[in-house]
C-alpha positions, 0 to 999 in steps of 0.5 A, spaced: 585 583 467 580 579 463 575 585 462 581 589 458 581 584 453 578 584 447 572 579 447 576 575 442 581 574 446 578 572 453 579 565 455 572 562 455 568 563 461 566 556 464 560 552 462 554 553 468 553 547 472 547 542 469 541 542 473 539 536 476 536 531 471 532 525 472 537 519 473 536 514 468 535 507 471 532 501 466 525 500 467 524 493 469 529 494 474 525 500 477 520 495 477 523 489 480 526 494 485 519 497 488 515 491 486 520 486 491 520 491 496 513 492 497 512 484 496 517 483 503 514 489 507 507 487 505 508 479 505 510 479 513 505 484 514 499 480 511 501 473 514 500 476 522 494 475 522 495 467 521 498 467 529 492 471 531 490 465 535 497 463 537 498 470 541 492 469 544 494 463 547 502 465 548 500 472 552 493 470 555 491 478 553 484 476 550 482 477 542 480 484 543 487 487 546 491 483 540 487 486 535 488 492 538 495 492 537 493 490 530 489 495 529 494 500 532 499 498 527 494 499 521 494 506 524 501 507 525 502 505 518 498 510 515 500 516 520 507 514 517 505 515 509 505 522 509 512 523 514 515 518 509 513 522 503 515 529 505 522 526 508 523 522 501 521 528 497 526 532 500 532 527 502 530 522 497 526 515 497 533 510 499 535 512 505 527 512 507 526 505 504 532 503 508 531 505 515 523 502 513 525 495 511 530 495 518 525 496 522 520 491 519 525 486 520 527 489 528 519 489 530 517 482 526 523 479 530 521 482 536 513 480 537 515 472 540 518 476 546 512 480 547 507 478 552 503 485 554 499 489 550 503 495 550 509 490 548 505 488 542 503 495 541 511 496 540 513 491 536 507 490 531 504 497 531 510 502 532 516 498 529 513 493 524 508 497 522 512 504 521 517 501 518 512 498 513 510 505 512 517 508 511 517 503 505 510 503 504 506 504 497 506 512 498 514 512 497 514 506 492 509 509 488 513 515 488 519 513 487 517 509 481 513 515 478 520 519 478 524 513 474 518 512 470 516 515 463 509 518 464 506 514 458 508 507 462 506 510 470 500 506 470 502 500 468 508 501 473 504 502 479 499 496 477 506 491 476 509 495 483 502 493 487 502 486 484 509 485 488 505 486 494 500 481 493 505 476 491 509 477 497 502 475 501 501 470 496 509 467 497 510 468 505 503 466 507 504 458 506 511 459 508 509 462 514 505 456 515 509 451 513 515 454 518 509 454 524 507 447 523 515 445 523 518 449 528 513 453 531 509 459 531 515 464 534 520 461 528 514 462 523 514 470 525 522 471 526 522 467 519 518 473 516 523 478 520 528 475 517 525 475 510 524 482 509 531 484 509 531 481 502 529 488 500 534 492 502 538 493 495 531 496 493 533 502 497 539 504 492 535 502 486 530 507 488 534 512 491 533 520 489 527 525 490 523 530 487 528 534 484 530 528 479 523 527 475 523 523 469 522 527 463 516 526 458 510 530 456 506 531 461 511 530 467 510 535 471 502 538 471 503 542 478 506 549 480 514 549 478 517 550 485 511 549 490 513 548 497 510 541 500 506 545 505 503 549 499 501 543 495 498 539 501 493 546 502 492 546 495 490 538 495 486 539 501 482 545 499 480 540 493 473 537 493 475 530 489 481 529 493 478 529 499 472 524 496 478 520 493 481 520 501 474 518 503 473 512 499 480 509 500 478 510 508 473 504 506 478 500 502 482 500 509 477 498 513 476 492 508 483 490 507 485 490 514 479 486 517 480 481 512 488 481 513 487 480 521 480 476 522 480 471 516 484 466 520 479 467 525 473 467 520 476 461 518 476 457 525 469 460 526 467 456 520 470 450 523 475 449 517 482 447 519 487 452 520 491 450 513 485 453 509 486 460 512 493 460 510 491 458 503 486 463 503 490 469 505 495 466 499 489 466 494 488 473 496 495 475 494 495 471 488 488 474 485 491 480 487 496 479 482 492 478 476 487 484 479 493 489 480 496 488 473 489 488 469 488 495 473 495 497 471 493 495 464 486 498 464 490 504 466 495 505 460 490 502 455 489 507 449 493 512 452 488 512 458 481 511 456 478 509 462 476 514 467 480 512 474 474 514 478 470 509 474 474 503 475 475 505 482 467 505 483 466 498 479 472 495 484 468 497 490 461 494 487 464 488 486 467 487 493 460 489 496 457 484 491 462 478 493 461 479 500 453 479 500 454 473 496 459 469 501 454 470 506 448 467 503 453 461 501 455 455 505 461 456 509 466 450 505 473 450 504 471 451 497 467 457 497 471 461 502 477 460 497 473 462 491 471 468 495 478 469 497 480 469 490 474 474 488 476 479 493 483 478 492 481 481 485 479 487 488 484 487 494 489 492 493 487 493 486 485 500 488 492 502 489 494 504 482 488 509 480 488 512 487 495 514 486 494 516 479 488 520 480 493 524 485 498 524 480 493 527 475 491 532 480 497 535 482 503 532 478 509 527 481 513 532 485 509 532 491 506 525 490 509 521 496 506 526 500 500 527 497 499 520 496 501 519 503 495 523 506 491 518 502 494 512 505 492 515 512 485 516 511 486 508 508 489 507 515 484 510 519 479 505 516 484 500 517 484 501 524 477 501 525 477 494 520 482 490 525 479 493 531 471 492 531 473 485 528 475 483 534 470 487 538 465 484 534 466 477 536 466 479 543 459 483 542 456 479 538 459 472 538 461 472 530 463 476 524 456 477 521 455 484 523 462 486 520 461 483 513 454 487 513 458 493 514 464 491 509 458 491 504 454 497 505 461 501 506 463 499 499 457 501 496 458 508 499 465 508 496 462 507 490 458 512 490 463 517 493 467 516 486 462 518 482 462 527 483 470 526 483 472 531 477 477 527 473 482 531 469 483 528 462 491 527 460 494 530 454 492 527 448 487 521 451 482 519 447 475 520 450 474 516 456 469 511 457 
């Protein structure tokens, strides 16, 4: 027996198994995968508003019923975010992202085949929107944070967010061109097939919370904390609740504009091509806005408070909407408005995700940011649905624009009481 041998004569004990460590992936490859995936899912979803009139003519269901399908999609996209986050935190992001991409493609391909409100809710609201939720920002941002050095997470989140905007900029004119050449049904199904191009991203972003990138301040959350414990701790935090309330307003804005901007264009007597270019300009401007936000988050070690940046974004939206209401509704003015609103469109995502990570660490970021995304999509449900109802009740969109401006001011004020922790070694926040 080895136990009876002198210590010097005993064979060496086997080395203990190394604990799971961070999986090293090139920074650029992580960004390409996450941003590309977001581009495919966001581009397909945000271009659907172009076909609202065609769906109405095809089905005869009325604008309110079709808006209900889009609104349900906004809600379902939000409901899937925390569930996707929990599953990704446990079994890995790659499988969740792959399933989401396939569902986006399947649901989008089915849209032209549906003629009832229930059918449109299934295709748009359950399959396509649910798939986009599985492969959505809560999972993508968490996977990026897990594979990225903490010092570069702010910049990385801005770049990933810009990817979604690039998809919107790219897909809307393509959909309009295919629709003009081959019909709206072919355009919709082209978007569905294009979403499948994001499948390789699932392999790059695979892994879960056990494989966190090492670095200073990598995980301020409690070690070994279970998902339920982290969620209860978050919901008890007033700053987390205020952040979610502000993001509710963001969802109201984004869903209303994405769903009804082509209808606004038609109501102004402008050609449909202006609506496609307006959506594309929003996407292009949001690339600049997201990259600028990522730079602001990482500048001089996080000098700017995230809550101050968010308040500024919401105030800028309010001003943009009020100026748009006061100006003549020409194509030039509408495109300029699209550029201004686009710069603020989704630039709220990086600082919102950043605040959640700063509050609770990256270990449960997919879950906790997913809950905040649910609040975003509750607002999105109201923005998409009430936009259609507004036309039926008032004959136009003016009431919705006024509500947009009022809610934007409210969201800016909600961020002021948030208690934002300072990162270790950061300069005094501006």
